[in-house]
Residue frames relative to the residue before (quaternion, step in Angstrom):
aa qw qx qy qz dx dy dz
M 1.0000 0.0000 0.0000 0.0000 0.00 0.00 0.00
G 0.6654 0.5143 -0.2969 0.4524 3.53 0.94 -1.01
Q 0.6339 0.5238 -0.3276 0.4652 3.64 1.01 -0.79
E 0.6658 0.5002 -0.3083 0.4599 3.60 0.95 -0.89
W 0.6205 0.5269 -0.3356 0.4740 3.59 1.05 -0.74
G 0.6453 0.5224 -0.3237 0.4537 3.63 1.01 -0.83
F 0.6573 0.5021 -0.3103 0.4686 3.56 1.00 -0.83
F 0.6244 0.5415 -0.3273 0.4579 3.57 1.09 -0.73
L 0.6630 0.5019 -0.2984 0.4684 3.58 0.96 -0.90
C 0.6282 0.5193 -0.3234 0.4807 3.60 1.06 -0.80
F 0.6635 0.4995 -0.3213 0.4549 3.59 0.91 -0.79
V 0.6389 0.5126 -0.3257 0.4722 3.62 0.99 -0.83
F 0.6492 0.5225 -0.3084 0.4587 3.55 0.95 -0.82
W 0.6742 0.4858 -0.2909 0.4741 3.57 0.90 -0.96
E 0.6407 0.5272 -0.3302 0.4500 3.56 0.98 -0.79
K 0.6273 0.5312 -0.3155 0.4741 3.56 1.05 -0.83
M 0.6517 0.5242 -0.3209 0.4445 3.60 0.88 -0.91
M 0.7134 0.4517 -0.2665 0.4648 3.56 0.82 -1.03
K 0.5897 0.5616 -0.3768 0.4415 3.64 1.11 -0.54
I 0.6209 0.5306 -0.3388 0.4670 3.61 0.99 -0.82
F 0.7023 0.4797 -0.2809 0.4446 3.58 0.75 -1.07
E 0.6555 0.5078 -0.3010 0.4710 3.58 0.98 -0.90
S 0.6295 0.5218 -0.3444 0.4614 3.59 0.94 -0.80
L 0.6637 0.4865 -0.3106 0.4757 3.62 0.94 -0.78
K 0.6434 0.5200 -0.3295 0.4551 3.62 0.97 -0.75
E 0.6920 0.4798 -0.2639 0.4704 3.56 1.10 -0.75
T 0.5863 0.6156 -0.3607 0.3836 3.57 1.24 -0.38
E 0.1656 -0.7447 0.6399 0.0925 3.57 -1.06 0.91
A 0.0579 0.7962 -0.5965 0.0836 3.54 -0.91 0.91
L 0.5571 -0.6152 0.4496 0.3303 3.55 -1.27 0.46
R 0.3003 -0.7498 0.5660 0.1649 3.57 -0.73 1.07
V 0.4939 -0.7024 0.4371 0.2674 3.55 -0.74 1.11
S 0.6336 0.5951 -0.3412 0.3578 3.60 0.86 -0.93
D 0.8436 0.1090 -0.0163 0.5255 3.56 0.95 -0.93
G 0.5172 -0.6831 0.3899 0.3375 3.57 1.28 0.10
Q 0.5023 0.6613 -0.4230 0.3625 3.62 1.25 0.13
K 0.3252 -0.7061 0.5916 0.2138 3.54 -1.13 0.75
I 0.1383 0.7952 -0.5671 0.1642 3.60 -0.38 1.22
P 0.6791 -0.4454 0.3701 0.4512 3.59 -1.32 0.16
F 0.5640 -0.6542 0.3902 0.3187 3.61 -0.76 1.04
L 0.7894 0.3051 -0.1780 0.5021 3.63 0.86 -0.78
T 0.2681 0.7706 -0.5185 0.2558 3.59 1.20 0.52
N 0.8672 0.1132 -0.0831 0.4778 3.58 -1.15 0.78
S 0.3152 0.7175 -0.5546 0.2797 3.55 1.11 0.56
P 0.4544 -0.6638 0.5104 0.3037 3.58 -0.96 0.78
S 0.5418 -0.5895 0.4599 0.3839 3.59 -1.25 -0.11
P 0.0488 -0.8452 0.5322 0.0029 3.54 0.15 1.27
S 0.5520 -0.5359 0.4877 0.4126 3.54 -1.27 0.10
R 0.7857 0.0057 -0.0128 0.6184 3.56 1.17 -0.57
L 0.2336 -0.7637 0.5900 0.1183 3.52 -1.19 0.64
L 0.1493 -0.8019 0.5769 0.0418 3.57 -0.57 1.18
V 0.0744 -0.8103 0.5809 -0.0200 3.51 -0.56 1.27
L 0.1106 -0.8070 0.5801 0.0050 3.56 -0.69 1.09
L 0.1189 -0.7432 0.6546 0.0702 3.54 -0.84 1.00
W 0.1142 -0.8361 0.5351 0.0388 3.53 -0.24 1.23
S 0.5197 -0.6002 0.5014 0.3440 3.50 -1.23 0.41
Q 0.7891 -0.1836 0.1757 0.5593 3.63 -1.07 -0.56
L 0.4913 -0.6818 0.4378 0.3195 3.60 -0.87 0.82
G 0.6564 0.4717 -0.3271 0.4895 3.59 1.24 -0.21
D 0.4624 0.7033 -0.4188 0.3407 3.53 1.31 0.15
F 0.6271 -0.5453 0.4023 0.3843 3.58 -1.11 0.65
D 0.6814 0.5330 -0.3007 0.4016 3.53 0.84 -1.01
S 0.6687 0.5131 -0.3003 0.4466 3.52 0.92 -1.00
L 0.6846 0.4822 -0.2917 0.4622 3.60 0.88 -0.96
E 0.6747 0.4872 -0.3003 0.4661 3.62 0.95 -0.85
Y 0.6146 0.5402 -0.3451 0.4598 3.58 1.03 -0.73
A 0.6567 0.5158 -0.2924 0.4660 3.59 0.95 -0.93
W 0.6141 0.5455 -0.3370 0.4602 3.56 1.08 -0.73
W 0.6754 0.4726 -0.3039 0.4777 3.60 0.89 -0.85
L 0.6153 0.5343 -0.3470 0.4642 3.64 1.01 -0.67
N 0.6609 0.5022 -0.3062 0.4662 3.55 0.95 -0.82
K 0.6356 0.5413 -0.3107 0.4544 3.56 1.09 -0.90
K 0.7799 0.3293 -0.1588 0.5080 3.57 1.05 -0.84
S 0.2857 0.8168 -0.4750 0.1599 3.62 1.20 0.27
A 0.6304 0.5405 -0.3448 0.4376 3.56 0.98 -0.77
E 0.6825 0.4755 -0.2907 0.4728 3.56 0.93 -0.88
I 0.6185 0.5448 -0.3430 0.4506 3.59 1.04 -0.73
I 0.6638 0.5033 -0.2883 0.4722 3.56 0.97 -0.89
A 0.6604 0.5297 -0.2904 0.4460 3.58 0.94 -1.02
N 0.7286 0.4049 -0.2283 0.5030 3.59 1.09 -0.70
N 0.4323 -0.7373 0.4344 0.2844 3.63 1.33 0.31
I 0.3451 0.7131 -0.5168 0.3245 3.58 0.87 1.04
T 0.2091 -0.7709 0.5877 0.1290 3.55 -0.74 1.03
V 0.2147 -0.7796 0.5814 0.0900 3.56 -0.93 0.95
R 0.0342 0.7529 -0.6569 0.0223 3.54 -1.04 0.91
A 0.0609 -0.8032 0.5925 -0.0022 3.63 -0.90 0.89
I 0.1193 -0.7325 0.6644 0.0886 3.51 -1.32 0.65
G 0.0248 -0.8062 0.5911 -0.0034 3.57 -0.78 1.04
I 0.5123 -0.6338 0.4927 0.3051 3.56 -1.28 0.45
G 0.4811 0.6233 -0.5014 0.3586 3.64 -0.79 0.98
D 0.4442 -0.6225 0.5092 0.3948 3.54 -1.01 -0.90
R 0.7440 -0.4016 0.2324 0.4808 3.63 -1.19 -0.01
N 0.6269 0.5154 -0.3675 0.4542 3.65 0.92 -0.63
S 0.6030 0.5402 -0.3609 0.4629 3.55 1.05 -0.65
G 0.6682 0.5266 -0.2845 0.4419 3.52 0.97 -0.96
L 0.6617 0.5246 -0.2989 0.4445 3.50 0.97 -0.94
K 0.6631 0.5016 -0.2848 0.4770 3.50 1.02 -0.96
F 0.6107 0.5594 -0.3279 0.4545 3.57 1.01 -0.88
C 0.7133 0.4589 -0.2628 0.4601 3.58 0.77 -1.08
Q 0.6045 0.5552 -0.3483 0.4528 3.60 1.09 -0.63
Y 0.7150 0.4659 -0.2397 0.4630 3.50 0.95 -0.94
T 0.7959 0.3509 -0.1516 0.4695 3.58 0.90 -0.99
D 0.3646 -0.7289 0.4735 0.3340 3.60 1.30 -0.44
F 0.3554 0.6960 -0.5362 0.3190 3.58 1.13 0.48
P 0.5285 -0.6735 0.4127 0.3111 3.62 -0.86 0.98
Q 0.4782 -0.6912 0.4544 0.2951 3.60 -0.77 0.96
E 0.6591 0.5334 -0.3144 0.4269 3.60 1.01 -0.78
N 0.6998 0.4552 -0.2570 0.4869 3.59 1.26 -0.33
L 0.6615 0.4815 -0.3000 0.4905 3.59 1.32 0.01
F 0.0895 -0.7942 0.6010 0.0020 3.55 -0.86 1.03
I 0.3443 -0.7660 0.5182 0.1619 3.55 -1.14 0.59
D 0.0907 -0.7474 0.6580 0.0174 3.54 -1.10 0.95
P 0.2539 -0.8375 0.4546 0.1658 3.62 0.06 1.19
D 0.8112 0.2411 -0.1141 0.5204 3.57 1.04 -0.67
A 0.5507 -0.6723 0.3688 0.3298 3.58 1.17 0.71
S 0.2151 0.8206 -0.5114 0.1371 3.60 1.10 0.61
I 0.6954 0.4584 -0.3011 0.4643 3.60 0.84 -0.83
H 0.5720 0.5666 -0.3772 0.4578 3.59 1.16 -0.56
K 0.6703 0.4973 -0.2880 0.4695 3.57 1.00 -0.93
K 0.6515 0.5482 -0.3153 0.4191 3.51 0.94 -0.98
L 0.7206 0.4005 -0.2250 0.5193 3.62 1.04 -0.80
G 0.4872 -0.7063 0.4130 0.3052 3.63 1.24 0.10
L 0.2729 0.7786 -0.5258 0.2069 3.58 0.97 0.70
Y 0.6316 -0.5619 0.3787 0.3768 3.58 -1.18 0.59
E 0.3483 -0.7620 0.5221 0.1595 3.54 -0.79 1.11
G 0.4408 -0.6580 0.4779 0.3798 3.56 1.27 -0.37
L 0.7365 -0.3556 0.2910 0.4964 3.62 -1.21 -0.19
T 0.0485 -0.7937 0.6063 0.0084 3.55 -0.97 0.85
W 0.2137 0.7882 -0.5439 0.1929 3.57 1.02 0.75
K 0.1889 -0.8053 0.5566 0.0770 3.57 -0.97 0.85
I 0.1842 -0.7479 0.6323 0.0832 3.54 -0.90 1.04
P 0.4836 -0.7311 0.3755 0.3010 3.64 -0.36 1.17
A 0.6968 0.5097 -0.2916 0.4120 3.56 0.97 -0.79
L 0.6722 0.4922 -0.2704 0.4825 3.59 1.33 -0.31
N 0.4463 -0.6595 0.5282 0.2946 3.57 -1.23 0.50
Q 0.7545 -0.4057 0.2470 0.4529 3.61 -1.27 0.13
S 0.6779 0.4760 -0.3148 0.4633 3.65 0.83 -0.92
Q 0.6674 0.5056 -0.3241 0.4404 3.59 0.89 -0.88
N 0.6166 0.5343 -0.3278 0.4762 3.59 1.07 -0.71
A 0.6486 0.5210 -0.3179 0.4548 3.53 0.97 -0.90
W 0.6266 0.5366 -0.3239 0.4632 3.62 1.05 -0.70
V 0.6412 0.5185 -0.3094 0.4736 3.55 0.99 -0.89
N 0.6795 0.4851 -0.2844 0.4713 3.55 0.86 -0.99
L 0.6292 0.5344 -0.3461 0.4457 3.58 0.99 -0.78
M 0.6689 0.4952 -0.3143 0.4566 3.62 0.92 -0.88
L 0.6302 0.5158 -0.3373 0.4723 3.62 1.07 -0.71
M 0.6545 0.4877 -0.3258 0.4771 3.61 1.03 -0.76
C 0.6139 0.5240 -0.3660 0.4631 3.64 0.97 -0.57
A 0.6620 0.4716 -0.2853 0.5079 3.58 1.21 -0.53
G 0.6154 -0.5906 0.3246 0.4089 3.61 1.29 0.14
I 0.5293 0.6227 -0.4185 0.3962 3.61 1.20 0.00
G 0.8389 0.0363 -0.0636 0.5393 3.54 -0.67 1.12
S 0.6605 0.4378 -0.2803 0.5417 3.59 1.26 0.44
K 0.2400 -0.8264 0.4975 0.1097 3.57 0.13 1.34
G 0.8715 0.1502 -0.1357 0.4467 3.51 -0.93 1.05
T 0.4332 0.7388 -0.4468 0.2587 3.58 1.23 -0.09
L 0.6889 0.4802 -0.3074 0.4477 3.61 0.77 -0.97
K 0.6172 0.5492 -0.3314 0.4556 3.58 1.04 -0.81
E 0.6889 0.4807 -0.2819 0.4636 3.56 0.98 -0.94
V 0.6098 0.5361 -0.3499 0.4673 3.60 1.02 -0.68
L 0.6562 0.5155 -0.3037 0.4598 3.57 0.95 -0.90
R 0.6210 0.5613 -0.3248 0.4403 3.58 1.03 -0.87
G 0.6263 0.5540 -0.3311 0.4372 3.58 1.12 -0.73
Y 0.7261 0.4160 -0.2494 0.4874 3.57 1.11 -0.61
T 0.7363 0.4444 -0.2472 0.4464 3.60 1.00 -0.79
G 0.5057 -0.6483 0.4267 0.3768 3.59 1.25 -0.43
D 0.1574 -0.7900 0.5892 0.0625 3.56 -1.26 0.19
K 0.2708 -0.8117 0.5001 0.1335 3.56 -0.35 1.21
K 0.5969 0.5387 -0.3466 0.4831 3.55 1.39 -0.13
A 0.6697 0.4822 -0.2832 0.4887 3.61 1.28 -0.27
P 0.5064 -0.6443 0.4625 0.3384 3.59 -1.09 0.53
Q 0.6256 -0.5031 0.4238 0.4195 3.56 -1.32 0.33
L 0.3466 -0.7898 0.4852 0.1437 3.54 -0.87 1.02
I 0.7769 0.2644 -0.1127 0.5601 3.58 1.03 -0.80
G 0.4307 -0.7172 0.4822 0.2599 3.58 -0.72 0.99
E 0.6644 -0.5524 0.3309 0.3793 3.57 -1.09 0.68
K 0.7751 0.3066 -0.1902 0.5188 3.60 1.00 -0.72
E 0.4671 0.6737 -0.4557 0.3469 3.59 1.23 0.07
I 0.2793 -0.7490 0.5856 0.1345 3.53 -1.15 0.82
V 0.1667 -0.7827 0.5949 0.0762 3.57 -0.79 1.03
E 0.1257 -0.7792 0.6124 0.0456 3.54 -0.82 1.06
T 0.1181 -0.8161 0.5633 0.0514 3.59 -0.61 1.10
N 0.3534 -0.7341 0.4806 0.3245 3.64 1.32 -0.40
I 0.6614 0.4038 -0.3363 0.5351 3.60 1.20 0.31
L 0.7508 0.2915 -0.1490 0.5737 3.59 0.84 -1.08
P 0.5956 -0.5100 0.4441 0.4336 3.59 -1.22 0.21
P 0.6335 -0.5196 0.3810 0.4284 3.65 -1.14 0.45
L 0.1694 -0.8104 0.5585 0.0514 3.52 -0.91 1.01
K 0.3276 -0.7291 0.5760 0.1713 3.54 -0.89 0.99
G 0.5989 -0.6073 0.3764 0.3617 3.56 -0.99 0.85
S 0.6528 0.5212 -0.3445 0.4285 3.66 0.93 -0.69
F 0.4795 0.6684 -0.4330 0.3686 3.59 1.25 -0.23
F 0.6795 0.5252 -0.2864 0.4247 3.54 1.01 -0.84
N 0.4995 0.6343 -0.4334 0.4005 3.60 1.25 -0.23
L 0.5939 0.5869 -0.3660 0.4109 3.61 1.15 -0.55
A 0.6691 0.4907 -0.2957 0.4734 3.56 1.25 -0.53
G 0.8440 -0.2296 0.1144 0.4711 3.65 1.04 0.04
G 0.7958 -0.3396 0.1834 0.4666 3.59 0.99 0.49
E 0.3858 -0.6973 0.5496 0.2506 3.60 -1.21 -0.53
T 0.7442 0.4158 -0.3569 0.3819 3.52 -1.53 0.11
F 0.7432 0.2416 -0.2288 0.5805 3.61 1.25 0.18
Q 0.6749 -0.4823 0.3407 0.4426 3.60 -1.22 0.15
R 0.2459 -0.8109 0.5144 0.1319 3.61 -0.34 1.21
P 0.6343 -0.4958 0.4014 0.4367 3.61 -1.17 0.30
F 0.8390 0.1796 -0.2127 0.4675 3.54 -1.12 0.94
E 0.4800 0.6967 -0.4320 0.3124 3.60 1.24 -0.20
L 0.7137 0.4221 -0.2526 0.4987 3.57 0.77 -1.03
A 0.6170 0.5426 -0.3559 0.4453 3.63 0.99 -0.73
T 0.6500 0.5254 -0.3253 0.4424 3.58 1.05 -0.69
L 0.6288 0.5141 -0.3164 0.4901 3.54 1.09 -0.75
R 0.6529 0.4988 -0.3023 0.4833 3.59 1.05 -0.76
L 0.6073 0.5388 -0.3485 0.4686 3.57 1.10 -0.62
R 0.6274 0.5461 -0.3128 0.4586 3.53 1.04 -0.85
N 0.6597 0.4965 -0.2916 0.4829 3.54 1.00 -0.89
M 0.6546 0.5193 -0.3268 0.4416 3.58 0.94 -0.84
T 0.6759 0.4770 -0.3109 0.4680 3.61 0.86 -0.82
E 0.6034 0.5390 -0.3628 0.4623 3.62 1.06 -0.68
V 0.7016 0.4622 -0.2909 0.4577 3.63 0.81 -0.88
L 0.6827 0.4897 -0.3085 0.4459 3.58 0.84 -0.89
N 0.6532 0.5006 -0.3171 0.4714 3.58 1.10 -0.57
N 0.7756 0.2247 -0.1336 0.5745 3.56 1.25 -0.35
W 0.0570 0.8824 -0.4645 0.0486 3.52 1.16 0.80
K 0.7173 0.4660 -0.2675 0.4435 3.57 0.68 -1.06
T 0.6169 0.5335 -0.3418 0.4668 3.54 1.16 -0.57
Y 0.7204 0.4541 -0.2413 0.4655 3.55 0.80 -1.06
V 0.8086 0.1896 -0.0492 0.5547 3.57 0.98 -0.90
P 0.0581 -0.8446 0.5313 0.0307 3.62 0.31 1.19
D 0.7645 0.1443 -0.0668 0.6248 3.56 1.30 -0.49
A 0.2466 -0.8284 0.4892 0.1166 3.56 -0.33 1.29
A 0.4015 0.7466 -0.4510 0.2791 3.60 1.38 -0.02
Y 0.7681 0.3718 -0.1914 0.4849 3.63 1.07 -0.66
L 0.2438 0.8234 -0.4874 0.1584 3.64 1.15 0.46
T 0.7287 0.4431 -0.2571 0.4544 3.59 1.03 -0.68
Q 0.4820 0.7029 -0.4326 0.2941 3.60 1.19 -0.33
R 0.2210 -0.7885 0.5583 0.1332 3.57 -0.84 0.88
G 0.4446 -0.7359 0.4661 0.2087 3.53 -1.23 0.40
A 0.2845 -0.7443 0.5726 0.1929 3.57 -1.17 -0.48
T 0.2539 -0.7186 0.6235 0.1745 3.55 -1.40 0.31
F 0.0002 0.7811 -0.6243 0.0130 3.60 -0.96 0.88
L 0.0775 -0.7785 0.6220 0.0324 3.58 -0.86 0.93
F 0.1240 -0.8003 0.5866 0.0004 3.55 -0.80 1.20
D 0.4150 -0.6480 0.5567 0.3130 3.55 -1.27 0.35
E 0.7475 -0.4212 0.2708 0.4364 3.55 -1.31 -0.07
N 0.6795 0.4616 -0.2894 0.4914 3.59 1.25 -0.27
G 0.5790 -0.6086 0.3753 0.3918 3.58 1.25 0.09
E 0.4707 0.6572 -0.4523 0.3767 3.57 1.22 0.27
L 0.4613 -0.7032 0.4725 0.2634 3.56 -0.91 0.94
L 0.2012 -0.7917 0.5699 0.0891 3.57 -0.81 1.10
Y 0.7955 -0.0012 0.0781 0.6010 3.54 1.11 -0.76
E 0.0714 0.7772 -0.6252 0.0024 3.57 -1.21 0.57
H 0.0368 -0.7601 0.6483 0.0262 3.50 -1.22 0.69
R 0.1138 -0.7836 0.6086 0.0524 3.58 -0.78 1.02
D 0.4484 -0.7253 0.4651 0.2378 3.50 -0.64 1.23
Q 0.1719 -0.7985 0.5718 0.0764 3.55 -1.01 0.91
G 0.8076 0.0429 -0.0292 0.5874 3.57 1.26 0.09
I 0.6657 -0.4702 0.3934 0.4255 3.49 -1.36 0.15
L 0.8175 0.1114 -0.1601 0.5419 3.59 -0.96 0.99
G 0.5787 0.5476 -0.4068 0.4468 3.57 1.04 0.79
F 0.2691 0.8312 -0.4552 0.1716 3.57 1.12 0.69
A 0.7604 0.2803 -0.1618 0.5630 3.58 1.33 -0.01
E 0.5434 -0.5932 0.4763 0.3549 3.56 -1.13 0.52
N 0.7648 0.1966 -0.0935 0.6064 3.57 1.01 -0.84
M 0.1698 -0.8256 0.5296 0.0956 3.62 -0.01 1.21
S 0.5444 0.5856 -0.4197 0.4297 3.64 1.20 -0.21
N 0.7846 0.0244 0.0046 0.6195 3.57 1.13 -0.64
P 0.1908 -0.8709 0.4333 0.1316 3.59 0.49 1.19
L 0.7354 0.3959 -0.2404 0.4946 3.61 1.12 -0.51
S 0.3077 0.7854 -0.4915 0.2168 3.60 1.21 0.32
F 0.6029 0.5827 -0.3707 0.3995 3.63 1.11 -0.57
L 0.5915 0.5811 -0.3678 0.4210 3.63 1.24 -0.32
S 0.3337 -0.8139 0.4323 0.1985 3.58 1.36 -0.06
F 0.5271 0.5138 -0.5377 0.4111 3.47 0.59 1.19
D 0.7044 -0.4875 0.2849 0.4303 3.53 -1.23 0.41
S 0.3782 -0.7348 0.5233 0.2078 3.54 -0.97 0.96
């Protein structure tokens, strides 16, 4: 009986894995590079692994920060023959602006304007409380503010605090000679953060400064990044497949700034040197 139960559980898990991959194969989305609506996994090369990212709103902290990590680790991703495909919520102008700011390749970014694939895969919608006097977008704003305060958003306050206090388990984020422009603070050189506690690891205020830079970028281009505020609270997910479409890893976001299981090193699941 125990063996039969084990086989049943394995079958259920395998069926779940294949359902995710098949759902992604069946998905059509607008490709940012040329504005064409095509199957999401069309013309994918034959990688050793396929990394699929379902991002929230393209103006979301999580999407921008995730793209920053991908850019930082691009050499390792290429060396390990990992293909990256992402779907974000917005429109083509959102995607073009996002790629311009983050250097994420336009040909690898697709658009889902109404979070249809997120819903199909059952991803966390975030808070969906409704105040009768408010419209859909206004309710989304209220829910987003509550989530930023940690309500219905697992781990958000802890992650915000980590951005200010530093993290000795995380790598240094800003090079010693790199200049960070936030458009609010004076230009900051990477070595400045050594004054807050050392080097070679994530220093206090270092991550918070990068997030501040992202925030000012989005607020200065709000209508471009967020053409429809109705989906502000929708969360994303990460799926890693092997060359046969079998699921190797998944992470479903449960809150703002919770886009990885290990936020100290969000791409550690790819198993290359950090």
